[in-house]
N, C-alpha and C positions, 0 to 999 in steps of 0.2 A: 859347370866342373865337368871336365873332359874325364875321359875313363883313365887317361894317365897321369892320373894326380896324382895316384897312391903307387908305392912299389908294392906288390905281392907279398908274404914270406915265401921261403923258401920251403916246398913241402917235402915232408919222408914220412913214408908209411912204418908202423913201428916193427921192429923186427926186418925191415927191408924187405917187406911182401910188394908185389908187384900189383896185386888188383884191391879194391876193398867195396866193400857194400854199403850203399848209402842211403839211409832212411829219409825217404823226404818228407816234407808234410805238405808244401805247395810249392808254386812256381818261384813266389819273390823272395821268400826264406834260402831256397835251394839255388836259386839265380848265378849267385857270387860263390858258392861253394863249388858247384859244375863247374864255371869258367874257372875258377883257381885251379881245380884237379886236372882239368881238360890243359890248362898253360903247364903245369906241371908235370906231363906226361904220364899222370897216372890212370890207370885203367881201373873204371868202375862202373859200377850198376845201380839201375835207380829203383827204390824197392819203397812201393807206396802202399802201405798199411796205415789207415786214420779215420777207423770207426767211431770217432769221437765227433767228426763232421756232421753236424744235423742244420737244417734241415736236409733231406736228399738233394733238392735243387742246388745249397749250399757245396754239398760234397763233389756233384758233378762237374759244376764249374772250375772249383779248385783243381780237382783230378785231370780233368779233361785240357787244363790250358797246362801243367805240367808235364803231361803227356804232347802235348803238341811242341813243347820248348827242347825236351829230349830228344824228341825227332829232328828236329832242324839242326839240332847240335851232333847228331849222330850218337846218342847216347843209349843201352838198353834199359827197358824199364820194364819192371815187373809189376804188374796189377793186381796185387792181392785181393782177397774177399773184402766186402763191404762190414760183415762181421756183427753190424748195430747192435744187435738182440743183445750180443755178449758182453758190447760195452755197458749197456744199461745194465745187464744184472749185475758187474761188476761195480758200476757207482751208488746201485742202489745203496740207502742209508746215507752218502755223499753229497747229499742233491744242494747242501745249501752252505756247502764248505766255500771258504774263498777260492780265489786265485791264487794260485802257488802253493795250495794246500794240500791237505791228503788225497784228494779228489785227484790234483793233476799227478801226483806222484802215481797214482795208481794208474792212472792213463797212460804216461811215459813209460810206466812200467810195463803193461799192455804190448804199446808197439813196438816198443824195444824186445820184449821177449821174443815176436813174433819174426822180428827182424833177425835174431839172432839164431832163432829156427833155421830159417831160410839159409844164412848164412853158413850154418852148420851142413846143412842137405846139400850144399851147393857148392863146396868148396872153396871159400870165401875164410881168411885166416884173421880178415880185420872188417870191423864194422865199425861206422860213423854216423851221425843222423847232422838235417840242416836245422832243428828245433833249437839250437843254444844260440844261435844267429843273430835271435830276435832279442830285442830291447826288453820284451814285455815276457821273455823267459827267464827263469831263475836258472842259470847255468850249469851251478854247481849240482842241482835239483836234477836237470837234463842226463850230466855224467853220470851219476850217482846210478842212478836206471840204467844206464848204458853200460856201467860196468857192472851190476849185478845180471843185468840178461845175460853179456857174453860170460859170464864166470861159469854158467850153466855147461858151458860145453868146453871142453878140453881142448887148447889150443887158439881160440879166439878172442879175441882182443879186441875192447871196445877202445877207438882213436879218439879220445877227447881234446882233440886240437880246437884251438880258441879260434873262431872263423872272425869274430869280432875285431881282432888286433890288424893292424897293418892296414886300416883303413874300410875293413873287409864290411862293417855295418855302413857306411857310405856309399860303397861299391853296391852293395846289395839295392838299397833306394835305386843308383842312378841306372842299374840294370834295370829294375822294376818301372821306371821312369820310359828309360827305351823302348823297352817292350811294350811298353801300355797294361802292365800286369793288373790285376783284377787287385783292387785295394779294399782287403778285408778288414772289417771294422770290430771284429769279436776274434776271440782265440780261435773258436769252431764248436764248441759241445753245445747243444741247446741252453745249458746252464749259465755258460758266460754271455751267452746271445740276451738272457732273462736279465741279467746284473747288468749288462751294457746299457740295456733298453733302459731299467730303472733310473740307472746315474742320468741320462740325457733326460729322460722327463722329468726329475727331479730338478733339472736346471732350466727347462722350459725348453730343450731340444727336440726334434723331433727324432723319430724310434728308425733303427735304423731297417734299411730296405735294400734287399739282396739285390746283386747284380749290376747296382747300376754306377760303383764309383770305380774309377780306373787311374792307376798314376799316369801322372804326365799329361793328363789332359788337362785343357784350360780352365774349365770349370771347376778343376779340383786343385788346385792349387799346393 
């Protein structure tokens, strides 16, 4: 399926603003968002703050792939602190919560709060995130966290654009295959890795092996 199969939506930033701060969780999720905003002539900067991603090997792989893709597109990239200890402190007591539960709300809040702070301090009136494009995420949960984070600062808006519509989710996969992006097999945190492995083991499947599966490779149809 070619990249011209789908017609992208016409993008308009809230309030007629000219630039936006994009919180990116990884290259596969942000690839379509980045290309759509470039095609729409939107000026944007990527903000990478994801202290939920564990272990460190997985974090560096996802971050460095995102940096490389942004550099190839000529997009400004802000590499925020890893801040892992703070994430674990906030997750304390939520270790056994299910995916899409209160631990995920905490995680989205933490990441988008830091994004909002950076936007406020660096002159961005609009912020958004690539988190909602994944079908594994609850889009309303992400948008609620984004709106709550932006509301902390006067004049800052969270852009809750639905990146899945108009073929966005399909283009996300196409771009990932075209670029041979790393194919992540769990959300990112150590608890999602634990639960994903437990699910696999219960069905006689092998545990997740980090850093080996990539979109578009013949051995990974």
